[in-house]
N, C-alpha and C positions, 0 to 999 in steps of 0.2 A: 520422524526425520527421514525414514526410508520410503515414505509414500510419495508417489509421483504427482506432479502437477496434472490437472485434468486435461490440459490442452493437447491437441494432436502433435505428435512428433513429426508429422509430414507437412508441417507448415511451409508455404512457399518461401523461397529465399530471394525472390526478385523484387520484393517490396522494399522501398527505402525505409530505413529505421527512423522511427519517431521517438523512441525511448532508448536511452543509453545508461547502462549500469557500469560503474567502475568499482572493482574490489581490490583493496590494497593488500600488502603482504604482512607476514609475521613481524611484530614490533613496529609496524608502520602505521600510517594514518592518512586521512584525506589531504594532509599537508605535504605528502611526499612529492618529490619533483615531478614524477610522471603523472600523478593524479592532478596536480595543479596545471600542468601543461595541457593535458587533455581537457580539463574543465574550462580553462581560459579559451582554448580554441573553440569549444562548443559554444560558449557564451558569445564569443565574438563573431563566429561564422555561421552558427546555426542556432540563433536565439529561441526558435520555436521548439527545439528539442526538449523533451523531459529528461533531465540529467540528475542522476543520483549517485553520490559517492559516500556511502555511510561509513561511520566509524564502527568497525567490526569488533565485537567482543572477543575476548581470548578463547571462550568456549566455542568449539566448532558447532556444537548443537545449537547454541544460542545464535551464532552467526548465520547458520542456515535458516533458523526460524525468523530472524530479522529480515533476511533477504526475501524469504517467502512472503512475509507480511507486507513488506514495502513494495513488492511487485505484483501483488495478488490481482490487481485490476489492470495490469499492463497488457497490451495486445502483443503476444509473443511472436506473432508473424512479422511484427514491425519493431522488435526489440533486439538490441545487440548488447554484448557484455565484453568488457576489457578487464583482465585480471593479471596482476603481477605477483610472481613467486607463490606464496600460499594462496593469494588471491587468484592466481592463475589456475590452481587446483580447484578452488571454489567455482571459478568461471566455467571450467570444464564440466563440473557437476551440474551447475545451473543450466548450461547449454543442453546437456543431455536430458535434463528434466523438462525443458521448455521448447526445444527446437530452435532456440535463438542463435544468431551468428555470434561467434566468439573470437576474440583476439587474446592470445596467451603470451605473456612476456616473461621469459625464463620461469616457466611454471614449475612448482614443486610437484614431483611425480609420486613420491612416496613419503608424504608428510608425517604419517604416523611413525615411521622408522626414523626419519631425520630429526623430528622434534622431540623424540623421547630423550634426547640428550640435553634438552633445554628446560626440563621440569624445574620449577623454582621461581624465584622473583626475577622479573625482567623489567627493562625500561624501554620506552619507545625511542626510535631514532630521532624523531623530530623534536621531542621534548624529554630529555633525559631525566627530568625531575618527576615525570609521570611514571608510576610503577604499577605493575600488575603481577599476579601469580599464575604461572602456567601449571595447571594441576595434572597429576597422573591420569585422571579420568578423561582429560581432553585428548589424550592419545587414543583411548578407546573410541571416543567420539569420531576421531578422524578415520579410524578403521571402518566405522559404519558408513561414512561417506565414500571411502575407497571401495567398499563392497557395492554401494549404489552404482558407482562408475563401472566397476567390473561387470555388473549385471546388465546395465543399460547399453554399454558401448558396443557389444556384438550385435545388438538389435538395431542400432542406429549408426551405421558406418560413417566415419569422418569423410568429408569431401572438401576440396579446396574452396568451394563457395560457402561452406559453413564454418570453417575454422582456419585461422591464420595464426602463426606463431613466430615470434622472434626469439631465437635461441643463440646465446653467445657461447662459443667454445671456451672463451676466457673466463667464464663464470667461476668465481672463486668459492662459491657456496654449493652449487648443484652440479651434477654430472650432465654435461650436454648430451651424452648418448642416451641417458634415461629420459631427458626432456624430449629429445627427437623421437624416441619410441612412443612416448606419451601422446605426442601430437601426430603420429603417423597417419597419413592419408590427407592431412591438411596442407595448406600452403605454408611451408616452413621456410623462413628466412634465416639461414644459418650463418652467423657472423664468425669470421675466422678468429677474431680477438674478442674485444669487448669485456664487460664485467657484469656482475650480478645486477647492478643497478641500471644497466644499459645507459651509461652516462651520456652517450651520444644519441639519446632517444629522439631529439629534435630532427635528426637526419632521417628517421624512419617514420615520421608522422604523416607524410604524404601517402605512404604505402598503407599505413594503418587506417587512415580516414578514407582512402580509396576503397578499402575492403569493407569498412563499416557502412558506407553508402547512406549517410545521414540525410534525412529529408530537408 
C-alpha cells in the first residue's frame, strides 16, 4: 500500500479530464447526495467521461487496493478525483500518488485519530440496515496512508491548479482549521457556515466542474 504509482508526478495540468473518480466518506456510499449529484451531472453533460464511484470497503488497505486496481489503466494526466470527508483524505492520497487534479469536500485530515473513536459495528447513512465492523487494525491502516501523504506532500507542493477544496466552518464533525491546513496551497473555498454534508452543494457545482475541466 505504501508503493507509489509508476506515473510521473509532473503530469501536465492543462489537459481536460477524461476520467473522473469519486470517493465517498465514512459510513457513506455511492448513493450519497453529493456522489449522485456529481454522477448525474457527468452523465448528463459529459457522457463520454469515464466515471467511477466505487463502494469503498471499510478497510483502508482494501479501499486503497480497490482504487489502485480500478484506475490501473487510467491516463493520470487526464484524470481527476473528487472526495468527501474520509473520501477527501483518500482523494488527497490518490492525487499525490498519481499527479491527478483533486477536489476535496470537507476532507478528513487526521482520520486515524478521529476514527479510533468509531471502532465497532457501524451502519451506513444511506441504508441503516446495512452493517459493517470497523476494526482496530483499520486505524493502523489509516496511519500508513497518513505516512504516505506526509512523505509525498513535501515533494509535490500543492498549487491552485492541482487542488481545490470546499471547507465549511460550520462542519459539525471536522475542524475547519485542520481541513484548511490539510489543503494549504490549493484553491480553498472557505464557507462561513455550512455543515459536514455541504447541504448546499448544488450552489458550488459550477465552481467544482470549472476546476475539474472535464472533456
